[in-house]
C-alpha positions as CSV (number, residue, x, y, z in Angstrom):
1,M,10.3,-19.4,-3.7
2,N,11.8,-16.0,-2.8
3,G,13.2,-17.5,0.4
4,L,9.8,-18.6,1.7
5,G,8.3,-22.1,2.0
6,Y,5.0,-23.6,1.4
7,T,3.2,-25.4,4.2
8,L,1.6,-28.6,2.8
9,V,-0.8,-30.9,4.5
10,A,-1.1,-34.5,3.3
11,R,-4.0,-36.7,4.4
12,I,-2.8,-40.3,4.2
13,E,-3.9,-43.8,5.4
14,V,-1.1,-46.1,6.4
15,S,-0.6,-49.5,7.9
16,T,0.2,-49.5,11.6
17,A,3.5,-51.2,10.7
18,L,4.4,-48.3,8.4
19,H,3.4,-45.8,10.9
20,A,5.7,-47.3,13.5
21,S,8.7,-47.7,11.1
22,G,9.8,-44.1,10.7
23,R,9.8,-44.5,6.9
24,I,7.2,-41.7,6.5
25,I,9.6,-39.1,8.0
26,E,12.5,-40.4,5.9
27,V,10.7,-40.1,2.5
28,V,9.2,-36.7,3.3
29,T,12.6,-35.4,4.3
30,A,14.1,-36.9,1.2
31,A,11.5,-35.1,-0.9
32,G,12.8,-31.8,0.3
33,C,10.2,-31.2,3.0
34,A,10.6,-30.4,6.7
35,I,8.2,-32.2,9.0
36,L,6.1,-29.8,11.1
37,G,3.6,-32.4,12.5
38,L,2.4,-35.9,12.2
39,D,-1.1,-36.0,13.6
40,I,-3.5,-39.0,14.0
41,V,-6.9,-38.3,12.5
42,E,-8.3,-41.7,13.0
43,A,-6.8,-44.8,14.5
44,G,-7.8,-48.4,13.6
45,H,-6.5,-51.8,14.4
46,D,-4.7,-52.3,11.1
47,S,-4.4,-48.8,9.7
48,V,-4.1,-45.2,10.8
49,V,-5.2,-42.0,9.0
50,L,-2.6,-39.2,9.4
51,D,-2.2,-35.6,8.6
52,V,1.4,-35.0,7.6
53,T,2.2,-31.3,7.9
54,C,5.4,-30.1,6.4
55,M,7.3,-27.1,5.0
56,S,8.2,-27.6,1.3
57,T,11.2,-25.8,-0.1
58,S,9.9,-26.0,-3.7
59,D,7.1,-24.0,-5.3
60,D,5.3,-27.0,-6.9
61,D,1.8,-28.0,-6.1
62,G,2.8,-30.7,-3.7
63,S,3.2,-33.4,-6.4
64,G,6.7,-34.2,-5.2
65,L,5.4,-34.9,-1.7
66,R,2.5,-36.9,-3.1
67,A,4.9,-39.0,-5.2
68,A,7.2,-39.7,-2.3
69,L,4.4,-40.9,0.0
70,T,2.7,-42.9,-2.7
71,S,6.0,-44.8,-3.2
72,L,5.6,-46.3,0.3
73,D,4.1,-49.8,0.5
74,G,1.0,-49.6,2.7
75,C,0.4,-45.9,2.2
76,T,-2.6,-44.4,0.4
77,V,-2.7,-40.6,-0.2
78,A,-6.1,-39.1,0.0
79,H,-5.0,-35.5,-0.9
80,V,-2.2,-33.0,-0.5
81,S,-3.3,-29.4,0.3
82,D,-1.4,-26.1,0.5
83,A,-2.2,-24.7,3.9
84,T,-2.5,-21.2,2.5
85,F,-5.2,-22.3,0.2
86,L,-7.0,-24.1,3.0
87,V,-7.2,-20.7,4.9
88,H,-8.9,-19.2,1.9
89,L,-11.5,-21.9,1.4
90,G,-14.9,-20.2,1.2
91,G,-13.4,-16.8,1.8
92,K,-12.1,-15.2,5.0
93,V,-14.9,-13.0,6.1
94,E,-18.6,-13.4,6.9
95,V,-21.7,-11.4,8.1
96,T,-22.8,-12.2,11.6
97,P,-26.0,-10.7,13.2
98,K,-25.5,-8.5,16.2
99,V,-29.0,-9.0,17.5
100,P,-30.9,-12.1,18.6
101,L,-33.5,-13.5,16.1
102,K,-35.0,-16.3,18.2
103,T,-38.6,-15.1,18.8
104,R,-41.4,-13.5,17.0
105,D,-40.8,-10.3,19.0
106,D,-37.1,-10.3,17.9
107,L,-38.1,-10.6,14.3
108,A,-40.8,-7.9,14.6
109,R,-38.2,-5.4,16.1
110,A,-35.3,-6.2,13.8
111,Y,-37.3,-6.6,10.7
112,T,-41.0,-6.0,9.8
113,P,-43.0,-4.3,11.0
114,G,-40.7,-2.5,13.5
115,V,-38.0,-1.6,11.0
116,A,-40.4,0.7,9.2
117,R,-40.3,3.2,12.0
118,V,-36.5,3.4,11.8
119,C,-36.6,3.8,8.0
120,L,-39.0,6.7,8.4
121,A,-36.8,8.3,11.0
122,I,-33.8,8.1,8.7
123,H,-35.9,9.4,5.8
124,E,-36.7,12.5,7.8
125,D,-33.0,13.0,8.9
126,R,-30.5,11.1,6.8
127,T,-27.7,11.7,9.3
128,K,-29.5,9.2,11.6
129,A,-28.2,6.5,9.3
130,R,-24.9,6.8,11.3
131,I,-26.8,6.0,14.5
132,F,-29.3,3.3,13.4
133,T,-27.4,1.4,10.7
134,I,-24.0,-0.2,10.1
135,K,-22.9,2.9,8.3
136,R,-20.9,4.3,11.2
137,N,-18.7,1.3,11.4
138,T,-18.5,0.0,7.9
139,V,-15.8,0.5,5.2
140,A,-15.9,-0.5,1.6
141,V,-12.6,-2.0,0.4
142,V,-12.8,-1.2,-3.4
143,T,-10.5,-2.4,-6.2
144,D,-10.5,-2.9,-9.9
145,G,-7.8,-5.5,-9.7
146,S,-5.3,-3.6,-11.8
147,A,-2.4,-3.5,-9.3
148,V,-2.7,-6.5,-7.0
149,L,0.1,-6.7,-4.5
150,G,3.3,-6.8,-6.6
151,L,1.7,-9.1,-9.2
152,G,0.1,-6.5,-11.5
153,D,-3.2,-6.5,-13.4
154,L,-4.9,-9.7,-12.3
155,G,-8.5,-8.6,-12.6
156,P,-11.3,-8.3,-10.0
157,E,-11.8,-11.9,-9.1
158,A,-8.1,-12.6,-8.5
159,A,-8.0,-9.4,-6.3
160,M,-10.7,-10.7,-4.0
161,P,-8.4,-12.7,-1.6
162,V,-6.4,-9.5,-0.9
163,M,-9.6,-7.5,-0.4
164,E,-11.0,-10.1,2.0
165,G,-7.7,-10.1,3.8
166,K,-7.9,-6.4,4.2
167,A,-11.4,-6.7,5.5
168,A,-10.2,-9.3,8.1
169,L,-7.5,-7.0,9.2
170,F,-9.9,-4.1,9.7
171,K,-11.9,-6.3,12.0
172,R,-9.0,-7.8,13.8
173,F,-7.2,-4.6,14.6
174,A,-9.9,-1.9,14.8
175,D,-13.2,-3.8,15.1
176,I,-14.4,-2.2,11.8
177,D,-16.8,-4.1,9.6
178,A,-15.2,-3.9,6.1
179,W,-16.4,-5.5,2.9
180,P,-14.5,-6.3,-0.3
181,I,-15.9,-4.7,-3.4
182,A,-14.2,-5.8,-6.7
183,L,-15.3,-3.9,-9.7
184,D,-15.2,-5.3,-13.2
185,T,-14.1,-2.1,-14.9
186,Q,-10.9,-0.1,-15.1
187,D,-12.7,3.0,-16.5
188,V,-12.2,5.9,-14.1
189,D,-15.6,7.4,-14.7
190,E,-17.3,4.0,-14.0
191,I,-15.3,3.4,-10.9
192,V,-16.1,6.8,-9.5
193,R,-19.8,6.6,-10.3
194,T,-20.1,3.0,-8.9
195,V,-18.5,4.0,-5.6
196,E,-20.7,7.1,-5.4
197,L,-23.7,4.9,-5.9
198,I,-22.8,2.5,-3.1
199,A,-21.5,5.1,-0.7
200,P,-24.8,5.6,1.3
201,G,-24.2,2.2,2.9
202,F,-20.7,2.9,4.1
203,G,-18.9,5.2,6.5
204,G,-15.7,5.2,4.6
205,I,-14.0,4.1,1.3
206,N,-10.7,2.3,1.3
207,L,-9.4,2.2,-2.3
208,E,-7.0,-0.7,-2.9
209,D,-4.7,-2.0,-5.6
210,I,-5.8,0.5,-8.3
211,S,-2.9,1.2,-10.6
212,A,-1.3,4.6,-11.1
213,P,-2.0,7.1,-12.5
214,R,-5.7,6.3,-12.5
215,C,-5.8,5.9,-8.7
216,F,-4.9,9.5,-8.3
217,E,-7.9,10.7,-10.2
218,V,-10.3,8.2,-8.7
219,E,-9.3,9.3,-5.2
220,R,-9.4,13.0,-6.0
221,R,-12.8,12.9,-7.6
222,L,-14.3,10.7,-4.8
223,R,-13.0,13.0,-2.1
224,Q,-14.7,15.9,-3.9
225,S,-18.0,14.2,-4.4
226,L,-18.6,12.1,-1.2
227,S,-19.4,13.2,2.3
228,I,-17.5,10.2,3.8
229,P,-13.7,9.8,4.1
230,V,-11.8,8.3,1.1
231,L,-8.3,6.8,1.5
232,H,-6.1,5.0,-1.1
233,D,-4.2,2.9,1.3
234,D,-1.5,1.9,-1.2
235,Q,-0.6,5.6,-1.2
236,H,-1.3,7.1,2.1
237,G,-1.1,4.0,4.4
238,T,2.4,3.3,3.0
239,A,3.5,6.9,3.4
240,V,2.3,7.1,7.0
241,V,4.2,4.0,8.1
242,V,7.4,5.0,6.2
243,L,7.4,8.4,7.8
244,A,6.8,6.7,11.2
245,A,9.8,4.5,10.7
246,L,11.9,7.3,9.5
247,L,11.0,9.5,12.5
248,N,12.5,6.8,14.8
249,A,15.4,5.8,12.5
250,V,16.8,9.3,12.6
251,K,16.7,9.3,16.4
252,V,18.8,6.1,16.4
253,V,21.5,7.5,14.0
254,G,21.5,10.9,15.6
255,K,20.1,12.9,12.7
256,R,17.1,15.2,12.0
257,L,14.5,15.0,9.3
258,E,15.2,18.6,8.5
259,D,18.8,17.8,7.5
260,L,18.2,14.6,5.5
261,R,19.1,13.9,1.9
262,V,16.9,11.1,0.7
263,V,17.0,9.0,-2.5
264,M,13.8,7.2,-3.6
265,T,13.1,4.7,-6.3
266,G,9.6,4.1,-7.5
267,A,7.3,7.0,-8.5
268,G,4.0,5.1,-8.6
269,A,1.1,5.5,-6.2
270,A,3.2,4.6,-3.1
271,G,6.3,6.5,-4.1
272,A,4.4,9.7,-4.9
273,A,2.6,9.6,-1.6
274,V,5.7,8.8,0.4
275,A,7.6,11.7,-1.3
276,R,4.7,14.1,-0.6
277,L,4.2,13.2,3.0
278,L,8.0,13.2,3.8
279,T,8.2,16.7,2.3
280,I,5.2,17.9,4.4
281,G,6.8,16.2,7.4
282,G,10.0,18.2,7.0
283,V,12.4,16.3,4.7
284,P,14.0,19.0,2.5
285,D,15.9,17.0,-0.1
286,I,14.4,14.1,-1.9
287,I,15.6,12.8,-5.3
288,L,12.9,10.5,-6.8
289,F,13.8,8.0,-9.5
290,D,11.3,6.3,-11.9
291,S,12.2,3.8,-14.6
292,K,13.5,6.6,-16.8
293,G,15.8,8.2,-14.2
294,P,15.6,11.1,-11.8
295,I,12.4,13.3,-11.9
296,Y,13.1,17.0,-12.4
297,P,11.4,20.0,-13.9
298,G,11.6,20.0,-17.7
299,R,12.3,16.3,-18.1
300,A,10.7,15.0,-21.3
301,R,7.4,13.2,-21.2
302,L,6.5,13.8,-17.6
303,D,2.8,13.1,-16.9
304,V,0.8,15.4,-14.7
305,E,1.6,13.5,-11.4
306,R,5.3,13.3,-12.1
307,A,5.4,17.0,-13.2
308,D,3.9,17.9,-9.8
309,L,6.5,15.7,-8.1
310,A,9.3,17.3,-10.1
311,E,8.3,20.7,-8.5
312,L,8.1,19.2,-5.0
313,T,11.3,17.2,-5.0
314,N,14.9,17.3,-6.2
315,P,15.8,20.8,-5.1
316,R,19.4,20.4,-6.3
317,R,18.1,19.4,-9.8
318,H,20.0,16.2,-9.9
319,T,19.9,14.8,-13.5
320,G,22.6,12.1,-13.1
321,S,22.7,8.4,-12.2
322,L,21.2,6.6,-9.2
323,A,24.8,5.9,-7.9
324,D,25.6,9.6,-8.1
325,A,22.5,10.4,-6.1
326,M,23.3,7.8,-3.5
327,T,26.7,9.4,-2.8
328,G,26.4,11.1,0.5
329,A,22.7,10.4,0.9
330,D,21.4,9.8,4.4
331,A,18.5,7.5,3.5
332,F,17.3,5.3,0.6
333,I,13.6,4.4,0.3
334,G,12.7,1.9,-2.3
335,V,9.1,1.2,-3.4
336,S,10.1,-0.2,-6.8
337,Q,11.6,-3.5,-7.9
338,P,14.2,-6.1,-6.7
339,G,17.8,-5.4,-7.4
340,T,17.5,-1.7,-7.8
341,I,20.6,-0.9,-5.7
342,T,23.8,-2.7,-4.8
343,A,26.1,-2.9,-1.9
344,S,28.4,-0.5,-3.7
345,D,25.5,2.0,-3.8
346,V,24.9,1.7,-0.1
347,A,28.6,2.0,0.6
348,L,28.5,5.5,-1.1
349,M,26.0,6.8,1.4
350,A,26.7,9.0,4.4
351,D,27.6,7.6,7.8
352,G,24.6,6.3,9.7
353,A,22.9,5.4,6.4
354,I,19.2,4.3,6.5
355,V,17.9,1.8,3.9
356,F,14.2,1.1,3.5
357,A,14.0,-1.6,0.8
358,L,10.2,-2.1,0.6
359,A,9.6,-4.0,-2.7
360,N,7.7,-7.2,-1.9
361,P,8.4,-10.0,-1.8
362,E,11.9,-9.3,-3.0
363,P,13.4,-6.0,-1.8
364,E,15.5,-3.6,-3.8
365,I,18.6,-5.1,-2.1
366,D,19.1,-8.1,0.1
367,P,18.7,-6.8,3.7
368,L,21.8,-8.7,4.9
369,V,23.9,-7.2,2.1
370,A,22.5,-3.7,2.8
371,G,23.3,-4.2,6.5
372,Q,27.0,-4.5,5.7
373,H,27.1,-0.8,5.1
374,A,23.9,0.8,6.4
375,A,23.2,1.5,10.1
376,I,19.5,0.7,9.8
377,V,17.7,-1.6,7.3
378,A,13.9,-2.0,7.0
379,T,11.8,-4.1,4.5
380,G,8.2,-4.9,3.9
381,R,8.8,-8.5,4.9
382,S,8.0,-10.3,8.2
383,D,11.2,-12.4,8.3
384,Y,13.5,-9.5,8.9
385,P,13.6,-6.8,11.6
386,N,11.8,-3.5,11.0
387,Q,8.8,-4.6,8.9
388,I,7.1,-1.6,7.3
389,N,3.5,-2.8,6.9
390,N,0.4,-0.8,6.2
391,V,-1.6,-2.7,8.8
392,L,0.1,-0.4,11.3
393,A,-1.8,2.5,9.8
394,F,-5.1,1.9,8.0
395,P,-7.1,0.2,10.8
396,G,-6.4,3.0,13.3
397,I,-6.8,5.7,10.7
398,F,-10.3,4.5,9.7
399,R,-11.2,3.9,13.4
400,G,-10.4,7.5,14.1
401,L,-12.2,8.7,10.9
402,L,-15.3,6.8,11.8
403,D,-15.3,7.7,15.4
404,S,-14.9,11.4,14.8
405,G,-17.4,11.5,12.0
406,T,-15.1,13.5,9.8
407,T,-15.7,13.6,6.1
408,Q,-12.2,14.3,4.8
409,V,-8.7,12.9,5.2
410,T,-6.2,15.7,5.6
411,D,-2.4,15.8,5.5
412,A,-2.4,16.9,9.2
413,M,-4.2,13.7,10.1
414,L,-1.7,11.6,8.2
415,L,1.2,13.3,9.9
416,A,-0.5,12.8,13.3
417,A,-0.9,9.1,12.5
418,A,2.7,8.7,11.6
419,H,3.8,10.4,14.8
420,A,1.4,8.2,16.8
421,I,2.9,5.0,15.3
422,A,6.4,6.2,16.0
423,D,5.7,7.2,19.6
424,V,4.5,3.6,20.3
425,V,8.2,2.6,20.3
426,H,9.5,4.1,23.5
427,E,12.8,5.9,23.2
428,D,14.5,3.6,25.7
429,A,13.6,0.7,23.5
430,L,14.7,2.2,20.2
431,S,17.5,0.4,18.3
432,A,18.7,-0.3,14.8
433,V,16.5,-3.4,14.7
434,Y,13.4,-1.8,16.5
435,I,12.3,1.4,14.9
436,I,8.7,0.4,14.2
437,P,6.1,-1.4,16.3
438,S,5.1,-5.0,15.7
439,V,2.0,-5.4,13.5
440,F,0.5,-7.3,16.5
441,D,1.1,-4.5,19.0
442,E,-2.4,-4.0,20.4
443,S,-1.6,-0.3,21.3
444,V,-1.0,0.9,17.8
445,A,-4.5,1.1,16.3
446,P,-5.9,2.9,19.4
447,A,-3.0,5.4,19.4
448,V,-3.5,6.1,15.7
449,A,-7.3,6.4,16.1
450,H,-6.9,8.9,19.0
451,A,-4.4,10.9,16.9
452,I,-6.8,11.0,13.9
453,S,-9.8,12.0,16.1
454,Q,-7.8,14.7,17.8
455,S,-6.6,16.1,14.5
456,A,-10.1,16.1,13.2
457,G,-11.2,18.0,16.3
458,D,-8.4,20.5,15.9
459,A,-9.5,21.1,12.3
460,V,-13.1,21.8,13.4
461,D,-11.9,24.1,16.1
């Protein structure tokens, strides 16, 4: 369960006597569920149809709840549903026309014959596609299903709920029309060519849940070949939000980025991007660990990406243990696996220690345990303070990219986005439990979009 519960909804028909007896609440509670609601769907003289909504503390399919209710005399269970699955029924996004289609004249303008004039205008000047089609406000969310959340290689179909969720977030926070594209291939050449072929219909490409190291090559090649911006959110979105949080964390503990010693675990897509952006942002000393230990020049069997990271990080050429690296470190950033560090490791850190344990759903260390020694703790979870969540970055980044009409994502833009997110938290509100805005803060996406547009303009100037 990872500390979380499942919301279950049971549709039942019960006798009026049973409804009034309180027995329903008793058996539901005894089954390990907390009642959230008991709602009448249909009332009759002899029976009542109810929706019983409850939080289950087990990770079963609701069979325990069903069995408990079925045991009651006078109770018939129609079905037990997981509320999360109900949200996903039929998908989470749809296409809705923006123009009326009620009359013959409406149809003639929106479709044939009027549409032919617009087609010819775009044929003569292809840049007009940004004016007269959805291209200027549409992003493709592309995956091959090889690195879905923290679950691994689940395939394209199983990745779709995440891609749909991403599309919904684009719309909710930046009014961008995004569409999930799940590819049934993990061949780099095929992915690149497929995205190139569909690119004319989109204003930007958001790569998602593509495993390392292939994701690096996919992004690099698409950025070279396409005239629209390409962003791998697992890399750069994560890096932007981590930097934003760190910018504010150092203010709280009275330190500077330029003086920090940082230890990181996880050298995949997110870890590599975080290390690179922190370095560009001014952090001078980062020791990055993968599953084989610290990354440093000359270490055996380094792939190309890790070899580049070896040149960029670990200036003191640390080759020892994680515990040794943690000794005297100012910050720990984990984008790896649960249980990577211990309370003893955190206790070895410098005064005013900062711990970002971002593995999901189980962080590298229990946040409450880390908080016994660290001044500031952040996770990727919503049930603890300081949630570091990519939704703070990607909607505003793409809003700015689309609005400015820029064709490339630059490091300067990512730095600008990080500072914009950090600046949303006013200095008089900064605290150990408030270093990053809420994901529902309506001011974040516009601030990020403005920063991106301004950075794009500066690049042109």
